[in-house]
All heavy atoms as a GROMACS GRO file, in nm:
protein
  579
    1MET      N    1   3.258  -0.884   1.122
    1MET     CA    2   3.246  -0.744   1.118
    1MET      C    3   3.112  -0.705   1.063
    1MET      O    4   3.049  -0.611   1.099
    1MET     CB    5   3.357  -0.690   1.045
    1MET     CG    6   3.361  -0.531   1.046
    1MET     SD    7   3.390  -0.460   1.214
    1MET     CE    8   3.555  -0.515   1.242
    2ALA      N    9   3.061  -0.784   0.959
    2ALA     CA   10   2.935  -0.750   0.892
    2ALA      C   11   2.818  -0.760   0.998
    2ALA      O   12   2.732  -0.674   0.986
    2ALA     CB   13   2.909  -0.843   0.777
    3GLN      N   14   2.826  -0.853   1.088
    3GLN     CA   15   2.720  -0.861   1.187
    3GLN      C   16   2.717  -0.743   1.282
    3GLN      O   17   2.615  -0.689   1.316
    3GLN     CB   18   2.738  -0.994   1.271
    3GLN     CG   19   2.704  -1.111   1.194
    3GLN     CD   20   2.709  -1.245   1.282
    3GLN    OE1   21   2.762  -1.233   1.390
    3GLN    NE2   22   2.670  -1.352   1.227
    4ARG      N   23   2.846  -0.696   1.315
    4ARG     CA   24   2.852  -0.575   1.392
    4ARG      C   25   2.791  -0.458   1.324
    4ARG      O   26   2.718  -0.377   1.396
    4ARG     CB   27   3.006  -0.542   1.435
    4ARG     CG   28   3.017  -0.438   1.530
    4ARG     CD   29   3.153  -0.427   1.572
    4ARG     NE   30   3.160  -0.304   1.664
    4ARG     CZ   31   3.274  -0.248   1.676
    4ARG    NH1   32   3.381  -0.278   1.620
    4ARG    NH2   33   3.274  -0.134   1.752
    5SER      N   34   2.820  -0.435   1.201
    5SER     CA   35   2.764  -0.322   1.130
    5SER      C   36   2.613  -0.340   1.115
    5SER      O   37   2.542  -0.245   1.132
    5SER     CB   38   2.818  -0.300   0.991
    5SER     OG   39   2.788  -0.414   0.907
    6ARG      N   40   2.565  -0.455   1.090
    6ARG     CA   41   2.408  -0.473   1.087
    6ARG      C   42   2.343  -0.448   1.234
    6ARG      O   43   2.256  -0.369   1.236
    6ARG     CB   44   2.371  -0.612   1.048
    6ARG     CG   45   2.382  -0.637   0.904
    6ARG     CD   46   2.314  -0.767   0.861
    6ARG     NE   47   2.381  -0.885   0.913
    6ARG     CZ   48   2.468  -0.951   0.856
    6ARG    NH1   49   2.496  -0.924   0.726
    6ARG    NH2   50   2.525  -1.060   0.906
    7ALA      N   51   2.418  -0.480   1.331
    7ALA     CA   52   2.363  -0.452   1.469
    7ALA      C   53   2.367  -0.301   1.491
    7ALA      O   54   2.273  -0.249   1.545
    7ALA     CB   55   2.447  -0.527   1.575
    8TRP      N   56   2.471  -0.242   1.451
    8TRP     CA   57   2.487  -0.088   1.475
    8TRP      C   58   2.374  -0.029   1.400
    8TRP      O   59   2.303   0.066   1.451
    8TRP     CB   60   2.635  -0.036   1.436
    8TRP     CG   61   2.634   0.099   1.480
    8TRP    CD1   62   2.696   0.139   1.599
    8TRP    CD2   63   2.606   0.206   1.417
    8TRP    NE1   64   2.694   0.276   1.605
    8TRP    CE2   65   2.635   0.331   1.486
    8TRP    CE3   66   2.552   0.237   1.280
    8TRP    CZ2   67   2.620   0.459   1.451
    8TRP    CZ3   68   2.521   0.370   1.244
    8TRP    CH2   69   2.562   0.486   1.324
    9PHE      N   70   2.361  -0.056   1.279
    9PHE     CA   71   2.251   0.007   1.199
    9PHE      C   72   2.118  -0.020   1.250
    9PHE      O   73   2.021   0.057   1.247
    9PHE     CB   74   2.263  -0.024   1.053
    9PHE     CG   75   2.382   0.052   0.987
    9PHE    CD1   76   2.491  -0.009   0.945
    9PHE    CD2   77   2.374   0.181   0.969
    9PHE    CE1   78   2.601   0.050   0.880
    9PHE    CE2   79   2.484   0.259   0.899
    9PHE     CZ   80   2.588   0.189   0.863
   10GLY      N   81   2.103  -0.143   1.304
   10GLY     CA   82   1.979  -0.186   1.368
   10GLY      C   83   1.941  -0.094   1.493
   10GLY      O   84   1.842  -0.048   1.511
   11LEU      N   85   2.044  -0.070   1.566
   11LEU     CA   86   2.034   0.016   1.677
   11LEU      C   87   2.000   0.160   1.644
   11LEU      O   88   1.915   0.221   1.702
   11LEU     CB   89   2.152   0.014   1.776
   11LEU     CG   90   2.176  -0.114   1.847
   11LEU    CD1   91   2.320  -0.107   1.919
   11LEU    CD2   92   2.068  -0.136   1.961
   12LEU      N   93   2.071   0.208   1.540
   12LEU     CA   94   2.035   0.343   1.493
   12LEU      C   95   1.894   0.346   1.446
   12LEU      O   96   1.821   0.441   1.480
   12LEU     CB   97   2.129   0.380   1.368
   12LEU     CG   98   2.091   0.502   1.288
   12LEU    CD1   99   2.109   0.621   1.369
   12LEU    CD2  100   2.169   0.508   1.161
   13THR      N  101   1.846   0.245   1.382
   13THR     CA  102   1.709   0.247   1.336
   13THR      C  103   1.606   0.239   1.448
   13THR      O  104   1.512   0.318   1.459
   13THR     CB  105   1.686   0.123   1.245
   13THR    OG1  106   1.775   0.123   1.134
   13THR    CG2  107   1.536   0.112   1.187
   14GLN      N  108   1.630   0.150   1.544
   14GLN     CA  109   1.546   0.146   1.667
   14GLN      C  110   1.549   0.270   1.750
   14GLN      O  111   1.443   0.310   1.796
   14GLN     CB  112   1.586   0.029   1.749
   14GLN     CG  113   1.560  -0.106   1.693
   14GLN     CD  114   1.606  -0.217   1.782
   14GLN    OE1  115   1.696  -0.206   1.863
   14GLN    NE2  116   1.545  -0.334   1.764
   15ARG      N  117   1.667   0.326   1.772
   15ARG     CA  118   1.678   0.428   1.874
   15ARG      C  119   1.654   0.571   1.816
   15ARG      O  120   1.627   0.668   1.896
   15ARG     CB  121   1.812   0.424   1.948
   15ARG     CG  122   1.812   0.298   2.022
   15ARG     CD  123   1.945   0.281   2.095
   15ARG     NE  124   1.955   0.160   2.168
   15ARG     CZ  125   2.062   0.107   2.224
   15ARG    NH1  126   2.175   0.182   2.211
   15ARG    NH2  127   2.063   0.006   2.296
   16ALA      N  128   1.681   0.594   1.688
   16ALA     CA  129   1.675   0.728   1.625
   16ALA      C  130   1.564   0.732   1.526
   16ALA      O  131   1.514   0.847   1.502
   16ALA     CB  132   1.816   0.760   1.582
   17ILE      N  133   1.532   0.633   1.454
   17ILE     CA  134   1.445   0.652   1.337
   17ILE      C  135   1.305   0.604   1.367
   17ILE      O  136   1.210   0.676   1.360
   17ILE     CB  137   1.509   0.575   1.218
   17ILE    CG1  138   1.648   0.635   1.181
   17ILE    CG2  139   1.410   0.581   1.092
   17ILE    CD1  140   1.716   0.561   1.072
   18LYS      N  141   1.289   0.484   1.417
   18LYS     CA  142   1.154   0.427   1.438
   18LYS      C  143   1.086   0.498   1.562
   18LYS      O  144   0.963   0.505   1.562
   18LYS     CB  145   1.157   0.277   1.469
   18LYS     CG  146   1.183   0.200   1.342
   18LYS     CD  147   1.168   0.053   1.375
   18LYS     CE  148   1.182  -0.035   1.243
   18LYS     NZ  149   1.169  -0.166   1.268
   19ARG      N  150   1.157   0.548   1.650
   19ARG     CA  151   1.094   0.596   1.772
   19ARG      C  152   1.037   0.735   1.759
   19ARG      O  153   0.953   0.770   1.829
   19ARG     CB  154   1.191   0.601   1.892
   19ARG     CG  155   1.231   0.457   1.945
   19ARG     CD  156   1.314   0.470   2.058
   19ARG     NE  157   1.316   0.345   2.116
   19ARG     CZ  158   1.326   0.329   2.251
   19ARG    NH1  159   1.335   0.434   2.331
   19ARG    NH2  160   1.325   0.202   2.311
   20GLY      N  161   1.077   0.804   1.658
   20GLY     CA  162   1.036   0.940   1.634
   20GLY      C  163   0.938   0.959   1.529
   20GLY      O  164   0.911   0.872   1.454
   21ALA      N  165   0.860   1.074   1.534
   21ALA     CA  166   0.768   1.101   1.424
   21ALA      C  167   0.835   1.220   1.363
   21ALA      O  168   0.831   1.342   1.401
   21ALA     CB  169   0.636   1.154   1.499
   22HIS      N  170   0.907   1.190   1.247
   22HIS     CA  171   0.974   1.286   1.177
   22HIS      C  172   0.890   1.341   1.059
   22HIS      O  173   0.839   1.277   0.980
   22HIS     CB  174   1.100   1.219   1.117
   22HIS     CG  175   1.180   1.154   1.217
   22HIS    ND1  176   1.249   1.205   1.325
   22HIS    CD2  177   1.201   1.018   1.240
   22HIS    CE1  178   1.300   1.120   1.396
   22HIS    NE2  179   1.277   1.005   1.353
   23LEU      N  180   0.865   1.469   1.072
   23LEU     CA  181   0.780   1.534   0.976
   23LEU      C  182   0.855   1.588   0.860
   23LEU      O  183   0.787   1.625   0.759
   23LEU     CB  184   0.704   1.648   1.038
   23LEU     CG  185   0.615   1.607   1.159
   23LEU    CD1  186   0.547   1.726   1.223
   23LEU    CD2  187   0.520   1.507   1.117
   24SER      N  188   0.980   1.566   0.855
   24SER     CA  189   1.063   1.630   0.744
   24SER      C  190   1.198   1.558   0.742
   24SER      O  191   1.234   1.497   0.840
   24SER     CB  192   1.080   1.775   0.741
   24SER     OG  193   1.176   1.815   0.855
   25THR      N  194   1.260   1.554   0.632
   25THR     CA  195   1.407   1.497   0.623
   25THR      C  196   1.491   1.570   0.716
   25THR      O  197   1.587   1.510   0.770
   25THR     CB  198   1.452   1.495   0.480
   25THR    OG1  199   1.450   1.627   0.432
   25THR    CG2  200   1.374   1.400   0.397
   26LYS      N  201   1.475   1.705   0.726
   26LYS     CA  202   1.562   1.771   0.821
   26LYS      C  203   1.547   1.729   0.968
   26LYS      O  204   1.634   1.711   1.043
   26LYS     CB  205   1.534   1.925   0.820
   26LYS     CG  206   1.589   1.990   0.698
   26LYS     CD  207   1.565   2.152   0.700
   26LYS     CE  208   1.624   2.202   0.573
   26LYS     NZ  209   1.649   2.336   0.571
   27GLU      N  210   1.426   1.698   1.010
   27GLU     CA  211   1.395   1.642   1.150
   27GLU      C  212   1.460   1.502   1.152
   27GLU      O  213   1.516   1.466   1.264
   27GLU     CB  214   1.254   1.635   1.170
   27GLU     CG  215   1.183   1.763   1.201
   27GLU     CD  216   1.032   1.754   1.245
   27GLU    OE1  217   0.989   1.638   1.268
   27GLU    OE2  218   0.969   1.853   1.244
   28LEU      N  219   1.447   1.419   1.056
   28LEU     CA  220   1.507   1.288   1.058
   28LEU      C  221   1.656   1.299   1.060
   28LEU      O  222   1.720   1.232   1.141
   28LEU     CB  223   1.465   1.203   0.924
   28LEU     CG  224   1.532   1.071   0.907
   28LEU    CD1  225   1.497   0.979   1.029
   28LEU    CD2  226   1.484   1.011   0.774
   29GLU      N  227   1.709   1.386   0.991
   29GLU     CA  228   1.862   1.402   0.989
   29GLU      C  229   1.901   1.451   1.126
   29GLU      O  230   2.011   1.398   1.180
   29GLU     CB  231   1.904   1.509   0.880
   29GLU     CG  232   2.055   1.533   0.875
   29GLU     CD  233   2.088   1.631   0.771
   29GLU    OE1  234   2.005   1.682   0.699
   29GLU    OE2  235   2.216   1.649   0.770
   30ALA      N  236   1.828   1.542   1.182
   30ALA     CA  237   1.868   1.589   1.316
   30ALA      C  238   1.868   1.477   1.418
   30ALA      O  239   1.942   1.467   1.511
   30ALA     CB  240   1.767   1.703   1.360
   31ALA      N  241   1.764   1.391   1.415
   31ALA     CA  242   1.744   1.281   1.510
   31ALA      C  243   1.864   1.184   1.488
   31ALA      O  244   1.924   1.137   1.586
   31ALA     CB  245   1.619   1.212   1.482
   32ILE      N  246   1.905   1.164   1.365
   32ILE     CA  247   2.028   1.075   1.343
   32ILE      C  248   2.159   1.144   1.398
   32ILE      O  249   2.222   1.069   1.458
   32ILE     CB  250   2.030   1.043   1.189
   32ILE    CG1  251   1.919   0.949   1.146
   32ILE    CG2  252   2.168   0.974   1.159
   32ILE    CD1  253   1.903   0.932   0.999
   33MET      N  254   2.164   1.263   1.372
   33MET     CA  255   2.287   1.328   1.419
   33MET      C  256   2.301   1.338   1.569
   33MET      O  257   2.401   1.320   1.623
   33MET     CB  258   2.297   1.471   1.356
   33MET     CG  259   2.314   1.473   1.201
   33MET     SD  260   2.451   1.380   1.139
   33MET     CE  261   2.582   1.476   1.170
   34THR      N  262   2.184   1.355   1.637
   34THR     CA  263   2.176   1.349   1.776
   34THR      C  264   2.217   1.222   1.835
   34THR      O  265   2.294   1.212   1.923
   34THR     CB  266   2.030   1.397   1.834
   34THR    OG1  267   2.013   1.529   1.782
   34THR    CG2  268   2.023   1.387   1.977
   35TYR      N  269   2.155   1.115   1.769
   35TYR     CA  270   2.205   0.975   1.805
   35TYR      C  271   2.351   0.949   1.786
   35TYR      O  272   2.420   0.891   1.876
   35TYR     CB  273   2.121   0.868   1.737
   35TYR     CG  274   2.166   0.734   1.762
   35TYR    CD1  275   2.129   0.677   1.889
   35TYR    CD2  276   2.247   0.660   1.682
   35TYR    CE1  277   2.170   0.550   1.924
   35TYR    CE2  278   2.292   0.536   1.709
   35TYR     CZ  279   2.251   0.477   1.822
   35TYR     OH  280   2.307   0.349   1.861
   36LEU      N  281   2.402   0.993   1.679
   36LEU     CA  282   2.540   0.972   1.649
   36LEU      C  283   2.628   1.044   1.746
   36LEU      O  284   2.734   0.990   1.797
   36LEU     CB  285   2.580   1.028   1.509
   36LEU     CG  286   2.521   0.940   1.391
   36LEU    CD1  287   2.554   1.010   1.261
   36LEU    CD2  288   2.569   0.799   1.389
   37ALA      N  289   2.607   1.170   1.784
   37ALA     CA  290   2.670   1.240   1.882
   37ALA      C  291   2.670   1.176   2.014
   37ALA      O  292   2.775   1.161   2.082
   37ALA     CB  293   2.621   1.382   1.901
   38SER      N  294   2.557   1.123   2.052
   38SER     CA  295   2.551   1.056   2.185
   38SER      C  296   2.621   0.928   2.180
   38SER      O  297   2.690   0.888   2.277
   38SER     CB  298   2.393   1.026   2.213
   38SER     OG  299   2.379   0.945   2.322
   39HIS      N  300   2.605   0.841   2.069
   39HIS     CA  301   2.670   0.723   2.061
   39HIS      C  302   2.826   0.734   2.063
   39HIS      O  303   2.898   0.658   2.132
   39HIS     CB  304   2.629   0.647   1.925
   39HIS     CG  305   2.702   0.516   1.905
   39HIS    ND1  306   2.658   0.396   1.974
   39HIS    CD2  307   2.804   0.486   1.826
   39HIS    CE1  308   2.744   0.304   1.934
   39HIS    NE2  309   2.834   0.350   1.841
   40ASN      N  310   2.874   0.836   1.986
   40ASN     CA  311   3.011   0.861   1.971
   40ASN      C  312   3.078   0.907   2.101
   40ASN      O  313   3.191   0.879   2.144
   40ASN     CB  314   3.050   0.958   1.870
   40ASN     CG  315   3.037   0.888   1.727
   40ASN    OD1  316   3.036   0.777   1.716
   40ASN    ND2  317   3.018   0.976   1.634
   41ALA      N  318   2.996   0.981   2.184
   41ALA     CA  319   3.048   1.029   2.317
   41ALA      C  320   3.058   0.908   2.421
   41ALA      O  321   3.146   0.903   2.504
   41ALA     CB  322   2.948   1.128   2.386
   42GLU      N  323   2.981   0.808   2.394
   42GLU     CA  324   2.980   0.686   2.494
   42GLU      C  325   3.094   0.592   2.443
   42GLU      O  326   3.153   0.532   2.528
   42GLU     CB  327   2.845   0.624   2.490
   42GLU     CG  328   2.729   0.709   2.553
   42GLU     CD  329   2.597   0.646   2.533
   42GLU    OE1  330   2.583   0.537   2.497
   42GLU    OE2  331   2.492   0.724   2.551
   43ASP      N  332   3.077   0.553   2.317
   43ASP     CA  333   3.156   0.437   2.270
   43ASP      C  334   3.203   0.447   2.127
   43ASP      O  335   3.166   0.373   2.041
   43ASP     CB  336   3.070   0.306   2.280
   43ASP     CG  337   3.139   0.186   2.260
   43ASP    OD1  338   3.267   0.174   2.282
   43ASP    OD2  339   3.077   0.081   2.206
   44ALA      N  340   3.301   0.546   2.112
   44ALA     CA  341   3.337   0.580   1.974
   44ALA      C  342   3.444   0.481   1.928
   44ALA      O  343   3.538   0.446   1.987
   44ALA     CB  344   3.393   0.715   1.967
   45LYS      N  345   3.410   0.411   1.811
   45LYS     CA  346   3.498   0.324   1.737
   45LYS      C  347   3.472   0.349   1.594
   45LYS      O  348   3.366   0.373   1.542
   45LYS     CB  349   3.466   0.179   1.773
   45LYS     CG  350   3.490   0.140   1.912
   45LYS     CD  351   3.457  -0.013   1.939
   45LYS     CE  352   3.487  -0.043   2.085
   45LYS     NZ  353   3.377  -0.086   2.156
   46PRO      N  354   3.592   0.351   1.523
   46PRO     CA  355   3.578   0.366   1.378
   46PRO      C  356   3.492   0.246   1.307
   46PRO      O  357   3.515   0.134   1.352
   46PRO     CB  358   3.716   0.368   1.325
   46PRO     CG  359   3.798   0.304   1.434
   46PRO     CD  360   3.735   0.322   1.560
   47PHE      N  361   3.425   0.284   1.209
   47PHE     CA  362   3.350   0.184   1.136
   47PHE      C  363   3.440   0.136   1.019
   47PHE      O  364   3.499   0.218   0.944
   47PHE     CB  365   3.219   0.233   1.073
   47PHE     CG  366   3.146   0.138   0.998
   47PHE    CD1  367   3.073   0.044   1.072
   47PHE    CD2  368   3.154   0.124   0.859
   47PHE    CE1  369   2.994  -0.054   0.994
   47PHE    CE2  370   3.079   0.023   0.791
   47PHE     CZ  371   3.009  -0.057   0.862
   48VAL      N  372   3.471   0.007   1.011
   48VAL     CA  373   3.554  -0.044   0.901
   48VAL      C  374   3.472  -0.122   0.806
   48VAL      O  375   3.408  -0.222   0.845
   48VAL     CB  376   3.657  -0.140   0.970
   48VAL    CG1  377   3.750  -0.205   0.872
   48VAL    CG2  378   3.743  -0.065   1.077
   49TRP      N  379   3.473  -0.077   0.675
   49TRP     CA  380   3.403  -0.144   0.580
   49TRP      C  381   3.483  -0.284   0.542
   49TRP      O  382   3.605  -0.275   0.529
   49TRP     CB  383   3.385  -0.067   0.453
   49TRP     CG  384   3.294   0.048   0.468
   49TRP    CD1  385   3.339   0.176   0.492
   49TRP    CD2  386   3.159   0.050   0.460
   49TRP    NE1  387   3.219   0.251   0.506
   49TRP    CE2  388   3.116   0.182   0.487
   49TRP    CE3  389   3.063  -0.060   0.447
   49TRP    CZ2  390   2.972   0.209   0.497
   49TRP    CZ3  391   2.933  -0.034   0.448
   49TRP    CH2  392   2.886   0.105   0.480
   50THR      N  393   3.416  -0.390   0.534
   50THR     CA  394   3.474  -0.524   0.499
   50THR      C  395   3.471  -0.551   0.357
   50THR      O  396   3.534  -0.646   0.304
   50THR     CB  397   3.416  -0.634   0.584
   50THR    OG1  398   3.273  -0.644   0.555
   50THR    CG2  399   3.438  -0.604   0.732
   51LYS      N  400   3.386  -0.481   0.278
   51LYS     CA  401   3.369  -0.507   0.133
   51LYS      C  402   3.417  -0.382   0.064
   51LYS      O  403   3.409  -0.261   0.104
   51LYS     CB  404   3.233  -0.541   0.098
   51LYS     CG  405   3.163  -0.642   0.174
   51LYS     CD  406   3.140  -0.763   0.086
   51LYS     CE  407   3.076  -0.869   0.162
   51LYS     NZ  408   3.089  -0.995   0.112
   52THR      N  409   3.471  -0.410  -0.060
   52THR     CA  410   3.507  -0.289  -0.137
   52THR      C  411   3.388  -0.243  -0.212
   52THR      O  412   3.275  -0.304  -0.217
   52THR     CB  413   3.605  -0.342  -0.259
   52THR    OG1  414   3.538  -0.424  -0.338
   52THR    CG2  415   3.724  -0.405  -0.191
   53ALA      N  416   3.404  -0.121  -0.271
   53ALA     CA  417   3.290  -0.061  -0.342
   53ALA      C  418   3.240  -0.152  -0.456
   53ALA      O  419   3.132  -0.173  -0.489
   53ALA     CB  420   3.330   0.081  -0.394
   54ASP      N  421   3.346  -0.220  -0.526
   54ASP     CA  422   3.310  -0.307  -0.637
   54ASP      C  423   3.235  -0.433  -0.582
   54ASP      O  424   3.139  -0.469  -0.651
   54ASP     CB  425   3.460  -0.352  -0.703
   54ASP     CG  426   3.509  -0.238  -0.782
   54ASP    OD1  427   3.435  -0.145  -0.822
   54ASP    OD2  428   3.631  -0.251  -0.808
   55ASP      N  429   3.271  -0.479  -0.468
   55ASP     CA  430   3.192  -0.598  -0.416
   55ASP      C  431   3.049  -0.554  -0.393
   55ASP      O  432   2.958  -0.618  -0.415
   55ASP     CB  433   3.257  -0.640  -0.283
   55ASP     CG  434   3.391  -0.711  -0.302
   55ASP    OD1  435   3.430  -0.761  -0.413
   55ASP    OD2  436   3.462  -0.711  -0.204
   56ILE      N  437   3.028  -0.439  -0.334
   56ILE     CA  438   2.897  -0.390  -0.302
   56ILE      C  439   2.818  -0.366  -0.431
   56ILE      O  440   2.700  -0.414  -0.445
   56ILE     CB  441   2.892  -0.259  -0.215
   56ILE    CG1  442   2.960  -0.299  -0.073
   56ILE    CG2  443   2.767  -0.204  -0.198
   56ILE    CD1  444   3.003  -0.173   0.009
   57LEU      N  445   2.876  -0.301  -0.523
   57LEU     CA  446   2.802  -0.277  -0.651
   57LEU      C  447   2.777  -0.402  -0.729
   57LEU      O  448   2.669  -0.412  -0.781
   57LEU     CB  449   2.895  -0.180  -0.742
   57LEU     CG  450   2.904  -0.041  -0.683
   57LEU    CD1  451   3.001   0.045  -0.768
   57LEU    CD2  452   2.773   0.033  -0.673
   58ALA      N  453   2.859  -0.504  -0.720
   58ALA     CA  454   2.844  -0.631  -0.784
   58ALA      C  455   2.718  -0.706  -0.724
   58ALA      O  456   2.640  -0.763  -0.784
   58ALA     CB  457   2.966  -0.720  -0.780
   59ARG      N  458   2.710  -0.690  -0.596
   59ARG     CA  459   2.600  -0.750  -0.521
   59ARG      C  460   2.468  -0.686  -0.558
   59ARG      O  461   2.366  -0.748  -0.569
   59ARG     CB  462   2.624  -0.747  -0.368
   59ARG     CG  463   2.520  -0.824  -0.296
   59ARG     CD  464   2.545  -0.833  -0.143
   59ARG     NE  465   2.443  -0.914  -0.075
   59ARG     CZ  466   2.454  -0.955   0.029
   59ARG    NH1  467   2.570  -0.953   0.108
   59ARG    NH2  468   2.361  -1.020   0.087
   60ILE      N  469   2.469  -0.554  -0.563
   60ILE     CA  470   2.348  -0.483  -0.614
   60ILE      C  471   2.310  -0.520  -0.750
   60ILE      O  472   2.189  -0.536  -0.774
   60ILE     CB  473   2.369  -0.320  -0.594
   60ILE    CG1  474   2.384  -0.288  -0.451
   60ILE    CG2  475   2.262  -0.249  -0.666
   60ILE    CD1  476   2.436  -0.143  -0.433
   61ALA      N  477   2.411  -0.528  -0.829
   61ALA     CA  478   2.382  -0.573  -0.977
   61ALA      C  479   2.310  -0.703  -0.980
   61ALA      O  480   2.228  -0.733  -1.057
   61ALA     CB  481   2.506  -0.569  -1.059
   62ARG      N  482   2.367  -0.807  -0.904
   62ARG     CA  483   2.305  -0.943  -0.897
   62ARG      C  484   2.165  -0.938  -0.844
   62ARG      O  485   2.077  -0.996  -0.893
   62ARG     CB  486   2.394  -1.034  -0.805
   62ARG     CG  487   2.525  -1.068  -0.870
   62ARG     CD  488   2.590  -1.186  -0.793
   62ARG     NE  489   2.616  -1.150  -0.652
   62ARG     CZ  490   2.719  -1.088  -0.601
   62ARG    NH1  491   2.819  -1.056  -0.688
   62ARG    NH2  492   2.728  -1.070  -0.476
   63PHE      N  493   2.135  -0.855  -0.743
   63PHE     CA  494   2.006  -0.843  -0.692
   63PHE      C  495   1.902  -0.780  -0.791
   63PHE      O  496   1.793  -0.831  -0.813
   63PHE     CB  497   2.002  -0.752  -0.556
   63PHE     CG  498   1.862  -0.728  -0.514
   63PHE    CD1  499   1.790  -0.822  -0.437
   63PHE    CD2  500   1.809  -0.597  -0.539
   63PHE    CE1  501   1.666  -0.794  -0.401
   63PHE    CE2  502   1.679  -0.567  -0.486
   63PHE     CZ  503   1.612  -0.661  -0.420
   64ALA      N  504   1.957  -0.672  -0.868
   64ALA     CA  505   1.877  -0.617  -0.970
   64ALA      C  506   1.837  -0.708  -1.078
   64ALA      O  507   1.724  -0.714  -1.128
   64ALA     CB  508   1.942  -0.492  -1.019
   65ALA      N  509   1.938  -0.794  -1.119
   65ALA     CA  510   1.915  -0.895  -1.219
   65ALA      C  511   1.814  -0.997  -1.173
   65ALA      O  512   1.723  -1.032  -1.250
   65ALA     CB  513   2.044  -0.953  -1.257
   66ARG      N  514   1.827  -1.042  -1.056
   66ARG     CA  515   1.731  -1.137  -0.997
   66ARG      C  516   1.591  -1.075  -0.996
   66ARG      O  517   1.492  -1.133  -1.031
   66ARG     CB  518   1.763  -1.182  -0.863
   66ARG     CG  519   1.876  -1.298  -0.865
   66ARG     CD  520   1.890  -1.352  -0.727
   66ARG     NE  521   1.874  -1.272  -0.607
   66ARG     CZ  522   1.982  -1.212  -0.544
   66ARG    NH1  523   2.093  -1.224  -0.595
   66ARG    NH2  524   1.952  -1.134  -0.442
   67THR      N  525   1.580  -0.952  -0.944
   67THR     CA  526   1.452  -0.890  -0.934
   67THR      C  527   1.386  -0.867  -1.075
   67THR      O  528   1.274  -0.894  -1.093
   67THR     CB  529   1.467  -0.757  -0.869
   67THR    OG1  530   1.535  -0.779  -0.737
   67THR    CG2  531   1.338  -0.682  -0.846
   68HIS      N  532   1.474  -0.823  -1.173
   68HIS     CA  533   1.427  -0.797  -1.306
   68HIS      C  534   1.371  -0.932  -1.364
   68HIS      O  535   1.257  -0.938  -1.426
   68HIS     CB  536   1.530  -0.736  -1.385
   68HIS     CG  537   1.487  -0.714  -1.533
   68HIS    ND1  538   1.399  -0.616  -1.559
   68HIS    CD2  539   1.521  -0.773  -1.647
   68HIS    CE1  540   1.374  -0.616  -1.695
   68HIS    NE2  541   1.451  -0.715  -1.750
   69SER      N  542   1.446  -1.036  -1.346
   69SER     CA  543   1.404  -1.170  -1.403
   69SER      C  544   1.278  -1.212  -1.332
   69SER      O  545   1.189  -1.276  -1.406
   69SER     CB  546   1.519  -1.274  -1.378
   69SER     OG  547   1.635  -1.239  -1.441
   70ALA      N  548   1.255  -1.201  -1.207
   70ALA     CA  549   1.141  -1.237  -1.140
   70ALA      C  550   1.021  -1.157  -1.187
   70ALA      O  551   0.909  -1.218  -1.212
   70ALA     CB  552   1.153  -1.216  -0.996
   71HIS      N  553   1.031  -1.034  -1.222
   71HIS     CA  554   0.918  -0.949  -1.267
   71HIS      C  555   0.895  -0.984  -1.416
   71HIS      O  556   0.777  -0.968  -1.458
   71HIS     CB  557   0.951  -0.802  -1.242
   71HIS     CG  558   0.929  -0.761  -1.105
   71HIS    ND1  559   0.823  -0.750  -1.041
   71HIS    CD2  560   1.026  -0.734  -1.009
   71HIS    CE1  561   0.837  -0.720  -0.914
   71HIS    NE2  562   0.952  -0.700  -0.892
   72ALA      N  563   1.003  -1.010  -1.479
   72ALA     CA  564   0.978  -1.037  -1.635
   72ALA      C  565   0.903  -1.173  -1.650
   72ALA      O  566   0.832  -1.193  -1.743
   72ALA     CB  567   1.108  -1.046  -1.705
   73ALA      N  568   0.920  -1.269  -1.558
   73ALA     CA  569   0.861  -1.401  -1.561
   73ALA      C  570   0.712  -1.400  -1.534
   73ALA      O  571   0.640  -1.494  -1.568
   73ALA     CB  572   0.926  -1.494  -1.465
   74THR      N  573   0.662  -1.295  -1.466
   74THR     CA  574   0.523  -1.287  -1.429
   74THR      C  575   0.428  -1.217  -1.532
   74THR      O  576   0.470  -1.161  -1.629
   74THR     CB  577   0.503  -1.203  -1.302
   74THR    OG1  578   0.551  -1.075  -1.314
   74THR    CG2  579   0.568  -1.274  -1.186
   0.00000   0.00000   0.00000
């Protein structure tokens, strides 16, 4: 399931974010919402998170600790 979510967010990035020249956050939000409406009209499926919020926060904490350690060593 994680690969599917990465693929979906990759498509969102390619089709709605990278292709446009967004001059404001409102324009970016509008482009994302337009993509979502189009995507949902074609192939709507619920997104199922496979990790808990605690799992995600723990992973972020581990990344932050590694990053901090790497910068402290230099």
